[in-house]
C-alpha positions as CSV (number, residue, x, y, z in Angstrom):
1,X,-32.2,-33.9,-5.0
2,X,-33.1,-37.2,-6.3
3,X,-37.0,-38.1,-6.7
4,X,-38.1,-41.2,-5.2
5,X,-37.9,-44.0,-7.4
6,X,-41.6,-44.5,-6.7
7,X,-43.5,-41.8,-7.2
8,X,-45.3,-39.6,-4.8
9,X,-48.8,-38.9,-5.7
10,X,-49.5,-35.3,-5.2
11,X,-53.0,-36.2,-5.6
12,X,-52.5,-38.3,-2.5
13,X,-51.0,-35.7,-0.9
14,X,-53.7,-32.9,-1.2
15,X,-56.4,-36.0,0.0
16,X,-54.9,-35.6,3.1
17,X,-53.0,-39.3,2.8
18,X,-51.3,-39.7,5.8
19,X,-49.4,-42.7,4.5
20,X,-48.4,-40.7,1.3
21,X,-47.2,-38.1,3.0
22,X,-44.6,-40.5,5.3
23,X,-43.9,-41.9,2.0
24,X,-42.8,-38.5,1.1
25,X,-41.1,-37.5,4.9
26,X,-39.1,-41.0,3.8
27,X,-38.0,-40.2,0.7
28,X,-36.8,-36.7,1.3
29,X,-35.9,-36.5,4.3
30,X,-32.0,-37.2,4.0
31,X,-31.9,-34.0,1.2
32,X,-33.2,-32.1,3.3
33,X,-31.5,-32.3,6.2
34,X,-28.0,-32.4,4.4
35,X,-28.8,-29.2,2.8
36,X,-30.2,-27.5,6.1
37,X,-26.4,-29.1,7.8
38,X,-24.4,-27.4,5.2
39,X,-26.5,-24.4,5.7
40,X,-26.5,-23.9,9.1
41,X,-23.8,-25.8,10.5
42,X,-25.4,-27.4,13.5
43,X,-27.1,-30.7,14.0
44,X,-29.9,-29.6,16.2
45,X,-30.8,-26.5,13.9
46,X,-30.7,-28.6,10.8
47,X,-33.4,-30.9,12.8
48,X,-35.7,-28.0,13.2
49,X,-35.6,-27.1,9.7
50,X,-36.0,-30.3,8.8
51,X,-39.4,-30.6,11.1
52,X,-41.0,-27.2,10.2
53,X,-39.9,-28.1,6.3
54,X,-42.2,-31.3,6.4
55,X,-45.0,-29.5,8.9
56,X,-44.8,-26.4,6.4
57,X,-45.4,-29.1,3.8
58,X,-48.4,-31.0,5.6
59,X,-50.0,-27.5,5.7
60,X,-49.8,-26.0,2.7
61,X,-49.7,-29.1,0.4
62,X,-53.0,-28.1,-0.8
63,X,-51.6,-25.4,-2.0
64,X,-49.2,-27.0,-4.6
65,X,-50.0,-26.4,-7.7
66,X,-47.3,-28.7,-9.4
67,X,-45.7,-25.8,-11.3
68,X,-42.4,-27.4,-10.2
69,X,-41.3,-30.7,-8.9
70,X,-42.4,-31.7,-5.4
71,X,-38.9,-31.7,-4.7
72,X,-37.8,-28.5,-5.7
73,X,-41.1,-27.3,-3.6
74,X,-39.7,-28.9,-0.4
75,X,-36.2,-27.4,-1.2
76,X,-38.2,-23.8,-1.3
77,X,-40.0,-24.3,1.9
78,X,-36.4,-26.0,3.3
79,X,-34.5,-22.9,2.2
80,X,-36.9,-20.5,3.6
81,X,-36.7,-22.2,6.7
82,X,-33.4,-22.1,7.2
83,X,-32.6,-18.4,6.5
84,X,-35.0,-17.2,8.7
85,X,-33.2,-19.0,11.4
86,X,-30.1,-17.4,10.6
87,X,-32.4,-14.5,10.3
88,X,-33.1,-15.2,14.5
89,X,-29.8,-16.1,15.3
90,X,-28.0,-13.1,13.7
91,X,-30.2,-10.4,14.2
92,X,-27.8,-7.9,13.0
93,X,-28.6,-9.2,9.7
94,X,-30.8,-7.6,7.5
95,X,-33.0,-9.9,6.0
96,X,-31.8,-8.1,2.6
97,X,-28.5,-9.5,3.8
98,X,-29.5,-13.0,3.5
99,X,-32.2,-12.9,0.7
100,X,-31.6,-14.8,-2.3
101,X,-33.5,-12.2,-4.2
102,X,-30.6,-9.5,-3.1
103,X,-28.1,-9.3,-5.6
104,X,-24.5,-7.6,-5.4
105,X,-23.5,-6.4,-8.4
106,X,-19.9,-5.3,-7.3
107,X,-17.7,-8.1,-9.2
108,X,-15.5,-9.8,-7.0
109,X,-11.9,-10.5,-8.0
110,X,-9.9,-13.6,-6.3
111,X,-7.0,-12.6,-5.0
112,X,-5.1,-16.3,-5.8
113,X,-5.0,-19.1,-7.3
114,X,-2.8,-22.3,-6.9
115,X,-3.1,-25.6,-9.5
116,X,-3.9,-27.7,-7.0
117,X,-4.2,-30.6,-9.7
118,X,-0.9,-32.0,-9.2
119,X,-1.9,-33.0,-5.8
120,X,-3.0,-37.1,-5.9
121,X,-6.5,-38.0,-5.8
122,X,-6.8,-39.2,-2.6
123,X,-6.0,-35.8,-0.8
124,X,-9.4,-34.3,-1.8
125,X,-10.8,-37.6,-0.6
126,X,-9.7,-37.9,2.7
127,X,-11.6,-36.6,6.0
128,X,-9.7,-33.6,6.4
129,X,-10.0,-31.9,2.8
130,X,-13.7,-32.5,3.6
131,X,-13.7,-30.7,6.6
132,X,-11.9,-28.2,4.8
133,X,-14.7,-27.8,2.5
134,X,-16.9,-28.2,4.7
135,X,-15.9,-24.9,6.5
136,X,-15.0,-23.1,3.3
137,X,-18.7,-23.4,2.5
138,X,-19.9,-22.0,6.0
139,X,-17.9,-19.3,5.0
140,X,-19.9,-18.1,2.1
141,X,-22.3,-15.4,2.2
142,X,-25.9,-17.0,2.6
143,X,-27.4,-16.2,-0.5
144,X,-24.5,-17.8,-2.2
145,X,-23.6,-20.3,-0.2
146,X,-27.6,-21.7,-0.5
147,X,-27.3,-21.7,-4.0
148,X,-23.9,-23.5,-4.2
149,X,-25.4,-26.1,-1.8
150,X,-28.6,-27.0,-4.1
151,X,-26.4,-26.5,-7.7
152,X,-23.4,-28.0,-6.6
153,X,-24.0,-30.0,-3.3
154,X,-27.6,-31.4,-4.3
155,X,-27.4,-31.2,-8.5
156,X,-30.5,-29.4,-9.2
157,X,-30.2,-28.1,-12.6
158,X,-29.8,-23.6,-13.0
159,X,-33.6,-24.3,-13.6
160,X,-35.0,-25.8,-10.7
161,X,-32.4,-23.7,-8.2
162,X,-33.7,-20.8,-10.1
163,X,-37.6,-22.3,-9.0
164,X,-36.5,-23.3,-5.6
165,X,-35.5,-20.0,-4.8
166,X,-37.5,-17.5,-6.9
167,X,-34.3,-16.2,-8.7
168,X,-33.9,-15.8,-12.4
169,X,-31.5,-18.1,-14.2
170,X,-28.8,-15.3,-14.6
171,X,-29.1,-14.5,-10.8
172,X,-28.4,-18.2,-9.9
173,X,-25.8,-18.1,-12.3
174,X,-24.1,-15.2,-10.9
175,X,-24.4,-16.0,-7.3
176,X,-22.8,-19.6,-8.6
177,X,-19.8,-18.1,-9.7
178,X,-18.9,-16.1,-6.9
179,X,-19.3,-19.0,-4.8
180,X,-17.1,-20.8,-6.7
181,X,-14.9,-18.4,-6.6
182,X,-14.7,-17.4,-3.0
183,X,-14.3,-21.5,-2.4
184,X,-11.6,-21.7,-5.3
185,X,-9.7,-18.8,-3.2
186,X,-10.2,-20.1,0.4
187,X,-9.0,-24.0,-0.6
188,X,-6.1,-22.4,-2.5
189,X,-4.5,-21.7,0.7
190,X,-4.8,-24.9,2.2
191,X,-3.9,-26.7,-1.4
192,X,-1.3,-24.8,-1.9
193,X,-0.1,-25.9,1.7
194,X,0.0,-29.2,0.8
195,X,2.0,-28.6,-1.9
196,X,4.6,-26.8,-0.5
197,X,4.9,-30.2,2.0
198,X,4.5,-32.5,-0.7
199,X,7.5,-30.7,-3.0
200,X,9.4,-30.7,0.6
201,X,9.2,-34.5,0.9
202,X,9.9,-35.1,-2.8
203,X,13.6,-33.0,-2.1
204,X,14.3,-34.9,1.3
């Protein structure tokens, strides 16, 4: 998450300054909503997470000790809200299944890799490619999805991602690697077809 150009005063927030809280909401609503939407895939659910995140922030800002950045703290709240909503909507999933602390120690070996570098850049920037990418992210296990979104989409560092999810840096790296491998495998199917289509057109 990119910090606001005008730094938010934590002291003002703790003192109950509503104008400062409004500035915080204005500065961070976009990134928080984007995180929730990519986690949940449903705009109305993302809006619920957005509202609950700032409600919780308002209620607990006096407890914020500043050990992490304000943005990391907000991401932590939003991540918890998104994971709780997943649990509520999918009761067959246990808390350990979606908890960021849960670590599957089994190795993950992708079935196939396609080298899609020969594709023109426009292929990767098209709305269809973006839609395929979003769908692939939605197919990731929840505890890998949240790490991938925070690190590779929102641009948090490994350390910040760990602070937001209460994970060690080693655990963040493990989940991130698995998420990237899964995405690469799934996207290989799509881009493999695009490559075949391009080669076919060249021969025509």
